[in-house]
PDB file as gemmi writes it, atoms N, CA and C in Angstrom:
CRYST1    1.000    1.000    1.000  90.00  90.00  90.00 P 1                      
ATOM      1  N   MET A   1      10.551  -9.351 -26.005  1.00  0.00           N  
ATOM      2  CA  MET A   1       9.988  -8.883 -24.905  1.00  0.00           C  
ATOM      3  C   MET A   1       8.591  -9.525 -25.044  1.00  0.00           C  
ATOM      4  N   GLY A   2       7.952 -10.296 -23.704  1.00  0.00           N  
ATOM      5  CA  GLY A   2       6.829 -10.592 -24.197  1.00  0.00           C  
ATOM      6  C   GLY A   2       5.533  -9.800 -24.068  1.00  0.00           C  
ATOM      7  N   ALA A   3       4.475 -10.420 -24.334  1.00  0.00           N  
ATOM      8  CA  ALA A   3       3.517  -9.809 -24.447  1.00  0.00           C  
ATOM      9  C   ALA A   3       2.820  -9.178 -23.500  1.00  0.00           C  
ATOM     10  N   ASP A   4       3.247  -9.734 -21.832  1.00  0.00           N  
ATOM     11  CA  ASP A   4       3.044  -9.067 -20.734  1.00  0.00           C  
ATOM     12  C   ASP A   4       3.507  -7.834 -20.500  1.00  0.00           C  
ATOM     13  N   THR A   5       4.831  -8.207 -20.657  1.00  0.00           N  
ATOM     14  CA  THR A   5       5.845  -6.605 -20.486  1.00  0.00           C  
ATOM     15  C   THR A   5       5.405  -5.809 -21.285  1.00  0.00           C  
ATOM     16  N   CYS A   6       4.911  -5.621 -22.613  1.00  0.00           N  
ATOM     17  CA  CYS A   6       4.415  -4.851 -23.583  1.00  0.00           C  
ATOM     18  C   CYS A   6       3.535  -4.204 -22.518  1.00  0.00           C  
ATOM     19  N   LYS A   7       2.135  -5.176 -22.073  1.00  0.00           N  
ATOM     20  CA  LYS A   7       0.717  -4.562 -21.660  1.00  0.00           C  
ATOM     21  C   LYS A   7       1.251  -3.621 -20.531  1.00  0.00           C  
ATOM     22  N   TRP A   8       2.351  -4.016 -19.839  1.00  0.00           N  
ATOM     23  CA  TRP A   8       2.492  -3.292 -18.300  1.00  0.00           C  
ATOM     24  C   TRP A   8       3.055  -2.457 -18.702  1.00  0.00           C  
ATOM     25  N   LEU A   9       4.123  -2.005 -19.701  1.00  0.00           N  
ATOM     26  CA  LEU A   9       4.765  -0.584 -19.904  1.00  0.00           C  
ATOM     27  C   LEU A   9       3.514  -0.068 -20.887  1.00  0.00           C  
ATOM     28  N   ASP A  10       2.611   0.198 -21.407  1.00  0.00           N  
ATOM     29  CA  ASP A  10       1.533   0.164 -22.117  1.00  0.00           C  
ATOM     30  C   ASP A  10       0.535   1.141 -20.657  1.00  0.00           C  
ATOM     31  N   ASP A  11       0.456   0.099 -19.794  1.00  0.00           N  
ATOM     32  CA  ASP A  11      -0.532   0.724 -18.605  1.00  0.00           C  
ATOM     33  C   ASP A  11       0.073   1.689 -17.775  1.00  0.00           C  
ATOM     34  N   LEU A  12       1.332   1.717 -17.293  1.00  0.00           N  
ATOM     35  CA  LEU A  12       2.566   2.467 -16.837  1.00  0.00           C  
ATOM     36  C   LEU A  12       2.334   3.819 -17.402  1.00  0.00           C  
ATOM     37  N   VAL A  13       2.114   4.338 -18.778  1.00  0.00           N  
ATOM     38  CA  VAL A  13       2.228   5.064 -19.392  1.00  0.00           C  
ATOM     39  C   VAL A  13       0.769   5.464 -19.813  1.00  0.00           C  
ATOM     40  N   ALA A  14      -0.406   4.847 -19.938  1.00  0.00           N  
ATOM     41  CA  ALA A  14      -1.197   5.132 -19.198  1.00  0.00           C  
ATOM     42  C   ALA A  14      -1.900   5.780 -17.882  1.00  0.00           C  
ATOM     43  N   TYR A  15      -1.699   5.104 -17.155  1.00  0.00           N  
ATOM     44  CA  TYR A  15      -1.208   5.752 -15.560  1.00  0.00           C  
ATOM     45  C   TYR A  15      -0.705   6.943 -15.413  1.00  0.00           C  
ATOM     46  N   TRP A  16       0.590   7.391 -16.407  1.00  0.00           N  
ATOM     47  CA  TRP A  16       0.776   8.419 -15.900  1.00  0.00           C  
ATOM     48  C   TRP A  16       0.012   9.727 -16.631  1.00  0.00           C  
ATOM     49  N   LYS A  17      -0.469   9.381 -17.925  1.00  0.00           N  
ATOM     50  CA  LYS A  17      -1.195   9.995 -18.719  1.00  0.00           C  
ATOM     51  C   LYS A  17      -2.496  10.359 -17.771  1.00  0.00           C  
ATOM     52  N   ILE A  18      -3.042   9.369 -17.486  1.00  0.00           N  
ATOM     53  CA  ILE A  18      -4.186   9.817 -16.873  1.00  0.00           C  
ATOM     54  C   ILE A  18      -4.145  10.266 -15.430  1.00  0.00           C  
ATOM     55  N   GLN A  19      -2.877  10.209 -14.436  1.00  0.00           N  
ATOM     56  CA  GLN A  19      -2.664  10.992 -13.327  1.00  0.00           C  
ATOM     57  C   GLN A  19      -2.325  11.970 -13.437  1.00  0.00           C  
ATOM     58  N   ARG A  20      -1.800  12.675 -14.615  1.00  0.00           N  
ATOM     59  CA  ARG A  20      -1.536  13.693 -15.174  1.00  0.00           C  
ATOM     60  C   ARG A  20      -3.142  14.340 -15.580  1.00  0.00           C  
ATOM     61  N   SER A  21      -3.991  14.152 -15.703  1.00  0.00           N  
ATOM     62  CA  SER A  21      -4.792  14.692 -16.570  1.00  0.00           C  
ATOM     63  C   SER A  21      -6.085  15.114 -15.062  1.00  0.00           C  
ATOM     64  N   GLY A  22      -5.668  14.452 -13.952  1.00  0.00           N  
ATOM     65  CA  GLY A  22      -6.297  14.934 -12.672  1.00  0.00           C  
ATOM     66  C   GLY A  22      -7.298  13.959 -12.827  1.00  0.00           C  
ATOM     67  N   ASP A  23      -7.375  12.900 -13.581  1.00  0.00           N  
ATOM     68  CA  ASP A  23      -8.711  11.833 -13.129  1.00  0.00           C  
ATOM     69  C   ASP A  23      -7.769  10.744 -12.337  1.00  0.00           C  
ATOM     70  N   LEU A  24      -8.083  11.020 -10.860  1.00  0.00           N  
ATOM     71  CA  LEU A  24      -7.234  10.301  -9.736  1.00  0.00           C  
ATOM     72  C   LEU A  24      -7.984   9.012  -9.173  1.00  0.00           C  
ATOM     73  N   GLU A  25      -9.415   8.806  -9.435  1.00  0.00           N  
ATOM     74  CA  GLU A  25     -10.045   7.749  -9.168  1.00  0.00           C  
ATOM     75  C   GLU A  25      -9.319   6.303 -10.522  1.00  0.00           C  
ATOM     76  N   LYS A  26      -9.225   7.122 -11.513  1.00  0.00           N  
ATOM     77  CA  LYS A  26      -9.121   6.104 -12.301  1.00  0.00           C  
ATOM     78  C   LYS A  26      -7.368   5.897 -12.338  1.00  0.00           C  
ATOM     79  N   ALA A  27      -6.954   6.783 -12.351  1.00  0.00           N  
ATOM     80  CA  ALA A  27      -5.094   6.184 -12.070  1.00  0.00           C  
ATOM     81  C   ALA A  27      -5.131   5.205 -11.146  1.00  0.00           C  
ATOM     82  N   VAL A  28      -5.480   5.797  -9.694  1.00  0.00           N  
ATOM     83  CA  VAL A  28      -5.187   4.422  -8.232  1.00  0.00           C  
ATOM     84  C   VAL A  28      -5.964   2.989  -8.822  1.00  0.00           C  
ATOM     85  N   ALA A  29      -7.384   3.015  -9.205  1.00  0.00           N  
ATOM     86  CA  ALA A  29      -7.735   1.770 -10.073  1.00  0.00           C  
ATOM     87  C   ALA A  29      -6.734   1.247 -10.621  1.00  0.00           C  
ATOM     88  N   ILE A  30      -5.585   1.893 -11.771  1.00  0.00           N  
ATOM     89  CA  ILE A  30      -4.652   1.416 -12.705  1.00  0.00           C  
ATOM     90  C   ILE A  30      -3.519   1.091 -11.733  1.00  0.00           C  
ATOM     91  N   ALA A  31      -3.100   1.638 -10.624  1.00  0.00           N  
ATOM     92  CA  ALA A  31      -2.094   1.576  -9.930  1.00  0.00           C  
ATOM     93  C   ALA A  31      -2.640   0.337  -8.916  1.00  0.00           C  
ATOM     94  N   MET A  32      -3.271   0.009  -8.476  1.00  0.00           N  
ATOM     95  CA  MET A  32      -3.800  -0.647  -7.683  1.00  0.00           C  
ATOM     96  C   MET A  32      -3.383  -1.960  -8.517  1.00  0.00           C  
ATOM     97  N   ARG A  33      -4.425  -2.180  -9.557  1.00  0.00           N  
ATOM     98  CA  ARG A  33      -4.201  -3.416 -10.594  1.00  0.00           C  
ATOM     99  C   ARG A  33      -2.227  -3.744 -10.860  1.00  0.00           C  
ATOM    100  N   LEU A  34      -2.056  -2.482 -11.482  1.00  0.00           N  
ATOM    101  CA  LEU A  34      -0.334  -2.884 -11.495  1.00  0.00           C  
ATOM    102  C   LEU A  34       0.122  -3.421 -10.426  1.00  0.00           C  
ATOM    103  N   GLY A  35      -0.133  -2.848  -9.076  1.00  0.00           N  
ATOM    104  CA  GLY A  35       1.099  -3.153  -8.002  1.00  0.00           C  
ATOM    105  C   GLY A  35       0.453  -4.422  -7.590  1.00  0.00           C  
ATOM    106  N   LEU A  36      -0.519  -5.086  -8.023  1.00  0.00           N  
ATOM    107  CA  LEU A  36      -0.923  -6.338  -7.836  1.00  0.00           C  
ATOM    108  C   LEU A  36      -0.442  -7.408  -8.930  1.00  0.00           C  
ATOM    109  N   GLU A  37      -0.276  -6.901  -9.859  1.00  0.00           N  
ATOM    110  CA  GLU A  37      -0.019  -7.588 -11.363  1.00  0.00           C  
ATOM    111  C   GLU A  37       1.994  -7.623 -11.459  1.00  0.00           C  
ATOM    112  N   LEU A  38       2.426  -6.462 -10.897  1.00  0.00           N  
ATOM    113  CA  LEU A  38       3.795  -6.257 -11.045  1.00  0.00           C  
ATOM    114  C   LEU A  38       4.373  -6.500  -9.678  1.00  0.00           C  
ATOM    115  N   SER A  39       4.784  -7.554  -9.566  1.00  0.00           N  
ATOM    116  CA  SER A  39       5.700  -8.019  -8.492  1.00  0.00           C  
ATOM    117  C   SER A  39       6.791  -8.782  -9.120  1.00  0.00           C  
ATOM    118  N   GLY A  40       7.739  -9.101  -8.059  1.00  0.00           N  
ATOM    119  CA  GLY A  40       9.008  -9.994  -8.134  1.00  0.00           C  
ATOM    120  C   GLY A  40       9.694 -10.221  -9.574  1.00  0.00           C  
ATOM    121  N   THR A  41       9.614 -11.168 -10.279  1.00  0.00           N  
ATOM    122  CA  THR A  41       9.830 -11.779 -11.804  1.00  0.00           C  
ATOM    123  C   THR A  41       9.203 -10.482 -12.669  1.00  0.00           C  
ATOM    124  N   ALA A  42       7.685 -10.508 -12.511  1.00  0.00           N  
ATOM    125  CA  ALA A  42       7.197  -9.273 -13.776  1.00  0.00           C  
ATOM    126  C   ALA A  42       7.835  -7.964 -13.231  1.00  0.00           C  
ATOM    127  N   LEU A  43       8.133  -7.152 -12.324  1.00  0.00           N  
ATOM    128  CA  LEU A  43       8.545  -6.145 -12.179  1.00  0.00           C  
ATOM    129  C   LEU A  43       9.864  -6.032 -12.759  1.00  0.00           C  
ATOM    130  N   HIS A  44      10.798  -7.293 -12.341  1.00  0.00           N  
ATOM    131  CA  HIS A  44      12.145  -7.224 -13.189  1.00  0.00           C  
ATOM    132  C   HIS A  44      11.994  -7.349 -14.443  1.00  0.00           C  
ATOM    133  N   ALA A  45      11.158  -7.777 -15.280  1.00  0.00           N  
ATOM    134  CA  ALA A  45      11.074  -7.704 -16.456  1.00  0.00           C  
ATOM    135  C   ALA A  45      10.774  -6.498 -17.124  1.00  0.00           C  
ATOM    136  N   VAL A  46       9.775  -5.454 -16.290  1.00  0.00           N  
ATOM    137  CA  VAL A  46       9.687  -4.334 -17.042  1.00  0.00           C  
ATOM    138  C   VAL A  46      11.158  -3.599 -16.635  1.00  0.00           C  
ATOM    139  N   ARG A  47      11.614  -3.877 -15.587  1.00  0.00           N  
ATOM    140  CA  ARG A  47      12.740  -2.554 -15.503  1.00  0.00           C  
ATOM    141  C   ARG A  47      13.645  -3.283 -16.514  1.00  0.00           C  
ATOM    142  N   ILE A  48      14.143  -4.241 -16.750  1.00  0.00           N  
ATOM    143  CA  ILE A  48      14.757  -4.517 -17.884  1.00  0.00           C  
ATOM    144  C   ILE A  48      14.830  -4.075 -19.593  1.00  0.00           C  
ATOM    145  N   GLU A  49      13.399  -4.139 -19.754  1.00  0.00           N  
ATOM    146  CA  GLU A  49      12.829  -3.876 -20.971  1.00  0.00           C  
ATOM    147  C   GLU A  49      13.016  -2.262 -21.079  1.00  0.00           C  
ATOM    148  N   LEU A  50      12.264  -1.445 -19.637  1.00  0.00           N  
ATOM    149  CA  LEU A  50      13.032  -0.030 -19.767  1.00  0.00           C  
ATOM    150  C   LEU A  50      14.458   0.396 -19.700  1.00  0.00           C  
ATOM    151  N   PHE A  51      15.144  -0.567 -19.130  1.00  0.00           N  
ATOM    152  CA  PHE A  51      16.892  -0.045 -19.539  1.00  0.00           C  
ATOM    153  C   PHE A  51      17.268  -0.461 -20.818  1.00  0.00           C  
ATOM    154  N   LYS A  52      16.899  -1.705 -21.415  1.00  0.00           N  
ATOM    155  CA  LYS A  52      16.773  -1.567 -22.817  1.00  0.00           C  
ATOM    156  C   LYS A  52      16.571  -0.667 -23.776  1.00  0.00           C  
ATOM    157  N   ARG A  53      15.520  -0.084 -23.797  1.00  0.00           N  
ATOM    158  CA  ARG A  53      14.699   1.098 -24.486  1.00  0.00           C  
ATOM    159  C   ARG A  53      15.703   2.401 -23.905  1.00  0.00           C  
ATOM    160  N   CYS A  54      16.312   2.363 -23.156  1.00  0.00           N  
ATOM    161  CA  CYS A  54      16.368   3.683 -22.573  1.00  0.00           C  
ATOM    162  C   CYS A  54      17.994   3.917 -23.347  1.00  0.00           C  
ATOM    163  N   PHE A  55      18.585   2.700 -23.635  1.00  0.00           N  
ATOM    164  CA  PHE A  55      20.034   2.739 -24.155  1.00  0.00           C  
ATOM    165  C   PHE A  55      20.328   2.384 -25.900  1.00  0.00           C  
ATOM    166  N   LYS A  56      18.682   2.283 -26.243  1.00  0.00           N  
ATOM    167  CA  LYS A  56      18.664   1.694 -27.461  1.00  0.00           C  
ATOM    168  C   LYS A  56      19.127   2.635 -28.597  1.00  0.00           C  
ATOM    169  N   LYS A  57      19.970   2.316 -29.296  1.00  0.00           N  
ATOM    170  CA  LYS A  57      20.744   3.280 -30.188  1.00  0.00           C  
ATOM    171  C   LYS A  57      19.770   3.113 -31.398  1.00  0.00           C  
TER     172      LYS A  57                                                      
END                                                                             
């Protein structure tokens, strides 16, 4: 797994935690940045990594 993929997964988890905490301004800032960064191939890499982690034994 590439360093970028790990960073994006960490950022997605951070987004979820911040959004759940109620800090919507910070959550929107993360979501906007991720939306710009995660397109095409990058998003595909994150999906593959999530799939691998879900079925890891």
